N, C-alpha and C positions, 0 to 999 in steps of 0.2 A: 759744669763740664758737660759737653754734648756727647753722649755715648751712643746715641742711636735715635730711633723713632719711637716715641711714646704715644700709645693710644689710650686715652683717658677712659673711654667707654668700656674697654675690655681689660684695662689695667695691665697691659703688656708692653714690654720694651723689646723692640727688634734691634739688636746690637748692630753697629756698623760693620763689625767683623763677621757678619752672617756669611753662611756658605753660598749665598746666591752668586757671587762672582766666580767662585770655583765651579759651581754647577754650570754656569753659562759657558765657561771655557771648556769644560769637559764635554758638554753636549754639542757645542760648536765643533770641536775637534772630531767627535764621533760622527756627527752628521756629515761634515766635510769629507772626511776620509772615506766614509761609506759611499757618498755620491761620487767622489773623484775616482774611486776604485771601480765603480760600475758604469760610469759614463764613458763614451768613446770619443765623441766629437769635442774638439777644443773649445768651441764657443759654448757648448753645454757645460763644460767644466768651469769656464770662466764665469758664466752666469750663475752657476750653482753656489759659488762661495758667498756672495751677499745674501742670497736666498737662505742659505744654511744659517747665516748669522741671525737673520730675522726669525727663522724657525726656532733657533736655539733661544732667542730672547723670549718668544712667546711661550716656549716650553718652560723656561726658567720662571716666568710669571705664574704659570699654572702649578708648577711644583712648589713654589713659595706659598701660594695661597693654600694648597693642599696641606703642606707641612704645618702652617699656622693653624688651620682648622683641626687637623689631627691632634696637634699639641693641645689645643684648647679643650677638645673633647676627651681624648684618651689619657693625657698626662695626669690629670687629677685622680682619675679612677685607678690607674696603675700605682700611683703614689699611695693611695689609700689602701690598695690591696697588699702591696709588698713593702711599703714604707721605706723605700730606698732613697738615695740621694736624687733630688729633682733634676740636677744637672746631668746626671747619668741617663735618666729617662729621656730628657730632652735630646741629648746627643744620639741615643739609640733610635728615637723616632726619626730624627733627621737622617741618619744613615739608612734606615729602612726605607724611608720615603724617597730619598734621592736615588738610591740604588735601584729600587723598584721602577721608578720612572725612567732611569737610564736604560735599563734592560727592556722595558716595554717600548720605549721610543725606538731603540735600536731594532728590535724585532719587527715592528710595524714599518719603519722607514726602509729597512733592508728588503722586506717583501715588496714594498711599493716600488723601489728602485729596480729590483730584479724583474718585476712584472713589466715595468716600463721598458727595460733593456730587452727583455724577451720579445715583447710586442714589436719593437723596432727591428729585431733580427729576423722575424718571420714575415 
């Protein structure tokens, strides 16, 4: 049964039901709404949608790599310290990583778009 992507060197399995797709949708929606809310010209708005999809895709790759790295480094140490269920630790790391990146991307992108909009107004 093909349940995901198995990496032999690290002995990890990335499940097909990973949260990558959900993160992609969330980040695309957040970036798109932020851009559409701050841009005034119609052609800027139209051009922003495919650009936001590309940015969301790159962000999702970065978040996924970060989440895997943090899971490989932190998860065994936390499991050793508190000895709790590894699934719970994995989910907690995923929530913390995804939420942190969403907040960080929103803050940075919002500042960028507002600065761009402000420069165009002056």
